[in-house]
C-alpha positions as a printed Julia matrix, in Angstrom:
439×3 Matrix{Float64}:
 -40.16  47.81  91.28
 -39.33  50.62  89.22
 -39.87  54.23  90.94
 -42.4   55.06  88.15
 -44.55  52.63  88.3
 -45.03  51.56  92.12
 -47.91  49.47  91.25
 -47.81  45.7   92.63
 -47.71  42.6   90.58
 -50.89  42.24  91.16
 -52.13  45.58  89.99
 -50.08  45.49  87.19
 -50.89  41.98  85.8
 -54.69  42.87  86.34
 -54.01  46.25  84.58
 -53.08  44.97  81.48
 -55.39  41.99  81.74
 -57.99  45.03  81.13
 -56.2   46.07  78.37
 -56.39  42.98  76.93
 -59.71  42.26  77.3
 -61.04  45.54  75.65
 -59.66  43.65  72.13
 -57.09  46.74  71.22
 -53.77  44.75  71.58
 -55.35  42.25  68.73
 -55.33  44.46  65.24
 -52.46  44.06  62.79
 -52.11  47.72  63.15
 -51.86  47.91  66.87
 -49.1   44.98  66.98
 -46.98  46.58  63.88
 -46.98  49.78  65.6
 -45.45  48.38  68.58
 -42.8   46.56  66.48
 -42.13  50.4   64.51
 -41.99  51.88  68.07
 -39.54  49.58  69.67
 -38.08  49.61  66.65
 -37.94  54.02  66.87
 -36.51  52.88  70.77
 -33.38  50.93  69.74
 -32.24  53.32  66.96
 -33.13  56.35  69.08
 -31.04  55.57  71.71
 -28.88  53.27  70.96
 -25.56  54.12  72.55
 -28.09  54.55  75.59
 -28.32  51.49  75.28
 -24.73  50.49  74.73
 -23.57  52.63  77.33
 -25.58  50.19  79.86
 -24.05  47.18  78.48
 -20.31  48.2   78.68
 -21.25  49.3   82.22
 -22.81  45.69  82.84
 -20.77  43.63  81.59
 -17.57  45.88  79.66
 -18.95  44.88  76.18
 -17.99  47.06  73.54
 -19.83  49.93  71.49
 -19.02  47.49  68.28
 -20.06  44.16  70.31
 -23.09  45.46  72.02
 -25.08  46.83  68.53
 -24.08  43.4   66.83
 -25.32  41.21  69.88
 -27.65  43.19  71.32
 -29.26  46.31  69.37
 -28.71  45.6   65.58
 -29.8   41.7   66.6
 -33.72  42.66  68.22
 -33.87  45.32  64.86
 -33.3   42.43  62.28
 -35.8   40.46  64.34
 -38.32  43.38  64.22
 -37.93  43.67  60.91
 -37.96  39.78  59.95
 -41.37  40.23  61.72
 -42.48  43.19  60.61
 -41.85  42.21  57.03
 -43.82  38.29  57.11
 -46.75  38.82  59.98
 -49.42  39.62  57.89
 -48.78  36.53  55.8
 -47.53  34.79  58.98
 -51.31  35.5   61.01
 -53.26  34.26  57.96
 -55.8   31.6   58.71
 -54.95  28.17  57.09
 -57.19  26.31  55.6
 -57.61  22.02  56.57
 -59.64  19.45  54.43
 -62.42  18.04  55.83
 -62.98  14.32  55.48
 -65.83  12.75  53.19
 -68.48  12.31  56.25
 -68.33  16.14  56.53
 -68.63  16.97  53.13
 -69.68  21.02  52.12
 -67.85  22.25  55.82
 -65.26  24.06  55.79
 -61.9   24.08  58.33
 -58.96  26.04  58.69
 -56.79  27.41  61.82
 -56.55  31.25  63.53
 -53.43  31.81  65.97
 -55.05  33.65  68.87
 -53.4   35.93  71.44
 -52.75  34.02  74.73
 -53.51  37.36  76.75
 -51.05  38.77  79.16
 -47.41  36.8   79.02
 -44.08  37.21  81.41
 -41.28  38.13  80.37
 -37.84  37.06  82.67
 -34.37  37.57  80.51
 -31.16  36.56  82.1
 -27.87  39.16  82.64
 -25.53  37.68  79.69
 -27.32  39.61  76.76
 -30.23  41.83  78.82
 -31.14  43.54  76.41
 -31.12  41.06  72.86
 -32.92  38.47  75.71
 -35.7   40.73  77.07
 -36.61  42.61  73.48
 -36.5   39.8   71.18
 -39.08  37.49  73.19
 -41.29  40.54  73.58
 -41.17  40.96  69.68
 -43.15  37.55  69.42
 -45.42  38.51  72.21
 -46.43  41.94  71.22
 -46.96  40.62  67.19
 -48.97  37.61  68.51
 -51.31  40.54  70.19
 -50.55  39.83  73.66
 -49.74  42.13  76.76
 -46.29  41.97  78.46
 -44.87  42.18  81.56
 -41.02  42.56  81.01
 -38.66  41.09  84.17
 -35.47  42.49  83.63
 -32.1   41.23  85.36
 -30.94  42.32  88.38
 -27.72  41.26  87.62
 -27.15  43.91  84.55
 -28.67  47.0   86.81
 -27.98  49.61  84.36
 -29.62  47.63  81.29
 -32.72  47.75  83.55
 -32.81  50.5   84.41
 -32.32  51.86  80.97
 -35.27  49.43  80.06
 -37.56  50.83  82.81
 -36.8   54.25  81.94
 -37.49  54.43  78.06
 -39.54  51.25  77.0
 -42.67  53.18  78.88
 -41.85  56.13  76.61
 -42.43  54.43  73.26
 -44.49  51.59  74.1
 -48.47  51.31  74.79
 -48.02  51.88  78.91
 -51.52  50.09  79.44
 -50.38  47.08  77.37
 -46.3   46.52  78.45
 -45.02  47.06  82.38
 -41.59  46.73  83.02
 -41.02  45.81  86.63
 -37.75  46.03  88.05
 -35.76  43.79  90.72
 -34.32  40.7   92.21
 -35.39  37.08  93.83
 -39.08  38.96  96.22
 -40.11  40.76  92.92
 -39.81  37.8   90.5
 -41.24  35.51  93.46
 -44.22  37.7   93.39
 -44.68  38.38  89.74
 -44.46  34.32  89.01
 -47.12  33.68  91.7
 -49.38  35.53  89.44
 -51.66  34.1   86.9
 -49.72  34.82  83.26
 -50.95  32.85  80.32
 -47.42  32.07  78.78
 -44.53  32.61  80.89
 -40.74  32.66  78.92
 -38.02  32.68  81.24
 -34.26  32.5   79.61
 -31.51  31.22  82.23
 -30.37  28.36  84.1
 -31.96  25.21  84.59
 -32.49  25.45  88.64
 -34.5   28.57  88.52
 -35.95  27.29  85.26
 -37.12  24.58  88.19
 -38.62  27.0   90.18
 -40.51  29.1   87.22
 -41.86  26.09  85.91
 -43.54  24.81  89.37
 -44.96  28.33  90.2
 -46.14  28.16  86.63
 -47.93  24.87  87.27
 -49.99  26.47  89.98
 -52.19  28.19  87.03
 -51.69  26.0   84.66
 -49.38  28.07  82.84
 -47.07  27.13  79.83
 -43.47  27.93  79.46
 -41.21  28.62  77.45
 -37.28  27.34  79.3
 -34.01  28.99  77.65
 -31.73  26.89  79.26
 -28.1   26.19  79.21
 -25.86  23.64  79.17
 -22.28  21.97  77.83
 -22.37  22.59  74.03
 -19.81  20.26  72.61
 -17.83  21.34  69.35
 -16.41  18.3   67.99
 -12.96  18.65  65.5
 -12.61  15.61  63.04
  -9.16  14.82  61.81
  -7.5   16.04  58.95
  -9.31  19.86  59.6
  -7.5   23.47  58.98
  -6.32  23.79  62.16
  -5.98  27.04  62.12
  -9.13  27.74  60.43
 -11.04  26.07  62.96
  -9.23  27.8   65.59
 -10.47  31.08  64.19
 -14.13  30.01  64.28
 -13.54  28.63  68.08
 -11.92  31.54  69.4
 -14.92  33.96  68.01
 -17.38  31.94  69.84
 -16.23  30.84  72.76
 -14.87  33.9   73.61
 -17.74  35.9   72.83
 -18.73  38.27  75.9
 -16.25  36.87  77.61
 -17.91  33.36  77.07
 -20.72  34.26  78.54
 -22.9   33.19  75.8
 -25.4   30.44  76.34
 -25.0   28.69  72.95
 -20.65  29.35  73.16
 -18.74  26.27  72.81
 -18.57  24.82  76.03
 -15.24  22.31  75.3
 -13.87  20.75  72.29
 -14.02  16.87  71.08
 -11.31  15.98  69.31
  -8.31  13.36  68.7
  -5.0   12.88  70.34
  -3.27  14.05  67.52
  -5.7   17.12  65.81
  -5.41  18.46  70.31
  -1.81  18.48  69.61
  -2.18  20.79  65.88
  -5.81  22.48  67.49
  -4.22  23.77  70.55
  -1.58  26.13  69.36
  -3.78  27.09  66.55
  -6.37  28.42  69.13
  -3.36  30.27  70.92
  -2.42  31.58  67.75
  -6.12  32.67  66.79
  -6.62  34.19  70.76
  -3.64  36.48  69.79
  -5.11  37.23  66.5
  -7.98  38.45  67.6
  -7.21  40.27  70.92
  -3.56  41.61  70.66
  -1.12  40.3   73.24
  -2.68  41.94  75.97
  -6.89  41.06  75.83
  -6.62  43.33  79.35
  -6.24  46.35  76.68
  -8.44  44.78  74.14
 -11.55  46.88  73.77
 -13.36  44.15  71.6
 -13.0   41.59  74.86
 -15.84  42.11  77.58
 -15.72  41.41  81.91
 -17.19  38.82  84.35
 -20.59  40.05  85.25
 -19.86  40.27  88.86
 -17.45  38.89  91.74
 -19.24  36.01  92.37
 -19.1   34.54  88.8
 -15.07  35.68  88.55
 -14.42  33.18  91.97
 -16.38  30.45  90.43
 -14.68  30.95  87.29
 -11.15  30.69  88.52
 -11.23  28.15  90.66
 -12.13  25.73  87.48
  -9.12  27.63  85.91
  -6.07  24.48  87.3
  -9.0   21.46  85.45
  -5.9   21.22  82.79
  -2.62  22.13  81.4
  -2.93  25.96  79.71
  -2.32  26.53  76.38
  -2.51  30.11  76.13
  -3.86  32.82  79.36
  -5.0   32.09  82.9
  -4.22  35.55  83.65
  -6.87  37.38  85.85
  -7.75  40.77  87.42
 -10.48  40.26  90.07
 -10.46  44.16  90.91
 -11.39  44.53  87.05
 -13.3   41.73  87.02
 -11.04  39.88  84.25
 -10.44  36.51  82.68
  -7.94  35.88  79.65
  -9.36  33.8   77.43
  -7.82  30.76  78.13
  -7.38  27.19  76.72
  -6.82  24.25  78.54
  -5.57  21.16  76.7
  -5.28  16.95  78.68
  -8.37  17.99  80.6
 -10.2   14.98  82.05
 -13.61  14.24  81.41
 -14.32  14.59  84.97
 -12.42  17.53  85.62
 -14.18  20.85  87.7
 -14.24  22.4   84.55
 -16.3   19.44  82.68
 -19.13  18.86  85.9
 -20.95  21.75  85.16
 -21.58  25.24  82.41
 -19.07  27.39  82.44
 -20.36  30.3   80.66
 -17.02  31.78  81.09
 -13.95  32.52  79.04
 -12.32  28.96  79.68
 -12.44  26.29  76.62
 -11.21  23.1   77.38
  -9.76  20.59  74.97
 -11.02  17.15  75.71
  -8.83  14.12  74.22
 -11.39  11.25  72.2
 -10.26   8.58  70.21
 -12.65   8.69  67.64
 -16.05   9.55  66.52
 -17.7    7.09  67.81
 -16.23   8.12  71.78
 -17.24  11.83  70.48
 -20.51  10.71  70.05
 -21.33   8.03  73.08
 -19.08  11.08  74.87
 -22.37  13.41  74.03
 -24.89  10.92  74.33
 -24.19  10.32  77.67
 -24.17  13.47  79.2
 -27.43  15.54  79.21
 -28.77  16.82  75.83
 -26.51  20.12  74.89
 -28.35  23.41  73.83
 -26.07  23.57  70.53
 -23.54  21.1   69.89
 -20.93  22.07  66.91
 -18.18  19.79  64.48
 -16.08  20.75  61.93
 -15.43  18.55  60.01
 -15.56  17.81  55.53
 -16.66  14.23  56.0
 -20.61  13.97  55.27
 -20.9   10.82  56.44
 -19.7   12.68  60.07
 -22.03  15.21  59.33
 -24.69  12.53  58.81
 -24.37  10.65  61.8
 -23.83  13.03  64.17
 -27.05  14.47  62.92
 -28.74  11.34  63.43
 -27.35  10.24  66.31
 -26.74  13.02  68.73
 -29.76  15.41  70.22
 -28.87  18.69  70.49
 -30.96  22.57  70.22
 -29.45  23.29  67.33
 -26.13  21.79  65.12
 -23.88  23.87  63.71
 -21.26  22.14  61.31
 -18.28  24.41  60.74
 -19.45  27.79  62.74
 -20.46  28.36  66.0
 -23.85  30.51  67.93
 -24.72  31.56  64.36
 -27.27  29.1   64.0
 -29.53  31.57  66.55
 -28.8   34.59  64.11
 -31.4   32.76  61.7
 -34.59  34.7   61.99
 -36.43  31.54  60.01
 -34.86  28.92  62.31
 -36.6   28.19  66.05
 -34.14  28.58  68.7
 -34.55  26.75  71.93
 -33.24  23.75  73.32
 -34.33  20.0   74.5
 -34.21  18.3   77.77
 -31.74  19.9   80.25
 -30.61  23.09  77.93
 -34.44  23.82  77.75
 -38.08  23.64  76.03
 -40.08  25.61  73.65
 -38.95  27.49  70.5
 -38.39  31.19  69.61
 -37.23  33.21  66.72
 -39.61  34.68  63.55
 -42.43  32.76  62.98
 -41.98  30.06  66.07
 -42.27  33.37  68.01
 -46.02  33.24  66.94
 -46.24  30.01  67.77
 -44.97  30.17  70.75
 -47.41  33.01  72.41
 -50.13  32.87  70.45
 -52.86  29.5   70.26
 -53.5   27.81  66.99
 -57.52  27.9   67.22
 -59.37  25.4   65.3
 -62.35  26.62  63.35
 -64.63  24.49  61.59
 -68.39  25.7   59.87
 -70.92  24.19  57.94
 -74.4   25.31  56.48
 -77.33  24.52  57.88
 -78.84  23.8   54.92
């Protein structure tokens, strides 16, 4: 719990529910005011958050702004620009036997929602869902990640200064505090993290029949077709994979390609790493660190899963692992058994597109699937014959920056979606209304 909020979780939820029942959060004016206040928080205290992100993850200031602060500002601005339009009642046709009646739908706020954030993008992945929750007229309990303690402390200190403290509360803490929160009755729970905890969240939510959004992860493949420009592909793969030292849920987890292309791509990947991070990535201001020693140890245990093409060096004291590319990786190698979530990129050889599609479909549905190909037939087949949360051609990661696209997983990679108007759908109830005159 925060030092400034001695309330127990049940008292926090009860206080926010009392606020919601007054109707205070329902008007458009309240919603837009909260979004503008959130915007002011980020613009006035961006340097505070950037410093916290550097303390937690070694993020450089440029990356902190680009992937966390500015990202959230764009989501706020997009919502402010369109919110009134999104909230308008939508008419529905009525059948002949109800002649004279009118029908429409309206979006109702849900009530009190819980947002549980992860540690890898501890600011963006807390505040971006809150944008949608506030825009939908809800009260919010925000649970920052205890694994990013500097960011958690900054949020707990600053958020109540800007937002309506009777409608938004921050609860800090670790497993005991989260467990206590999950015992409460919420109207929606939004969780970003791993599948193990996602199942715990879902079981707890079931006790109250509370709907959930689970933004999980998985091994997101990148297919590289024959005849592609290896250097262009490598530059984009390296930029997407090693962002935040690979600690990104939609980062390319591994590469699938044929043996001939693999040989060209491996050398291109090594050149791309040097081009982006220099000869010594440890000294690069734009290269992050591993979040803690436990994850560092897990990741270094995967480095022997293939032939080292580039990287492989590491320093536990600095929680540093160099951007690493592994070649000749077997499908059952240790690095292929779990989501990597770190700066290791395995290259797995397959015979052709058919084999690549089978490889993907034989495994859990990924959060994202990427492909580098100039073939329209290949694009068509990957679109129609695979299932993933998102699909990107020619550029990894970027689809989640488009506010008009839904972001979410499928199967093991999650359920539900958000961003833009999809956040309104997630954090609202679309209510059916019918009216027929008595005479």
